[in-house]
N, C-alpha and C positions, 0 to 999 in steps of 0.2 A: 538308412538312417538320415533324417534331415534335421537341420538345426535352424531354428527361426530366431531372428534377432528382434522380432516385433515385441516379444515379451520383455526383453532387456531394454529395448528402446522406450517402451511404455513406463517401465520401472524408473529409468533414468529421468524421463520427463517429470514424473511425480516427485522424485527426490529433489530434482533441481528446482522445481516450482515451489515445493515446500520450504527449501532452504532460502530462496529469494524472499518469499513471503515472511518467513521467520525473521530474517535480518531486518526487513523494513518494519516489522512489528516491534522488534527489539529496539530499533532506533526511536520509534515513536514512544515506546514505553520508557526508555531511558531518559528521553527529553522531559517527559512528564514527571518521572520519579526523581529527577535531579533538581526539582523546584523546592524552594524553602522560603521562609519569610525574608531571607536576604536576597532573593531573586529580584531582578529588575523587571519592569513591565515588558521590555524587549525580550527578555528570556521567556516570559509567559507567552507572548505573542508567537515566538518561534516554536515553542513546545505545542501550543494549541494548533498552529498551522500544520505542524508535522503530523499531529494526531488526525486532524481533519483530512489531510491529504491521504493518509493511509486508509481511513474509513471510506472515503469517496472512491479510492482505488479498488477496494474490495467490492463496493456496490457495482462499479462499472464492470468488473470481472464477472460477477454473478449475472449481470444483465447479458454480457457477451456469451457466457456459457449457456444461458437459457435459450438463445436464438441460433447458436451454431452447433454443428455436429463434427466430431473428429473423424467420422467414418468416411468422409469425402476425400481425405488426403492421405498420401503415403506417410510413413513414420518419419522419414528424413525431412520432408517438406514441412511436416507438422512441427518438428523441433525448431526449425528456423522461424516459422511463423509465430510460434509461441514465444520465442525469445524476443523477437522484435515487437510483438503485440504487448508483452509485459512492459517493455521499456516505454512504449508509446502510451500505454494506459497510465503508467507512473507519472510521466511528464504531463499528460493531460490533466490528471487529478491535481497535481501541484499548481498548474496554471489556473484551473477552475477555482481552487481555493484562493489563490492570489487575486483573481479578478472578481469573483462573485461571493466569496465567503465572508464578506465584511460584517454583516449583522450577527451571524452565528459566532464568528471569531470574537467580536466585541463582547457578546453575551458570555461566552466561555471565559474570556480573559477577566471580565468584571467579576464573575463568580469565583474564579480562582484567586483573584486579589482579595476578595472577602474571606475566603477560606484560609489563605496564608497570611492575612493581615498586612498586605503590601499596600502602601500608599500610592 
């Protein structure tokens, strides 16, 4: 009787990835849902940048998944790679929004100011 940890490893990877994605999604959602007519423009900008960063992070991950294959690595190495890759993608998305997200950020902030009646 043999016992394989590949199934457990794969399950752990999935659960861990879903938990990390969910926490970042919750952060972006809470930033947006915490807005009201009393919010400042700075609050709006922070919430929009958080949302944009999360959205861009998901796009980058989908692009990465479409060109890479998990079959090439053993499960232990894959866990480490995924952990560092997720952190790198998250940081990259944040920096891209900060550097290049200007016009989209401005448009979303202007729209939200109109929606919430913020001057």
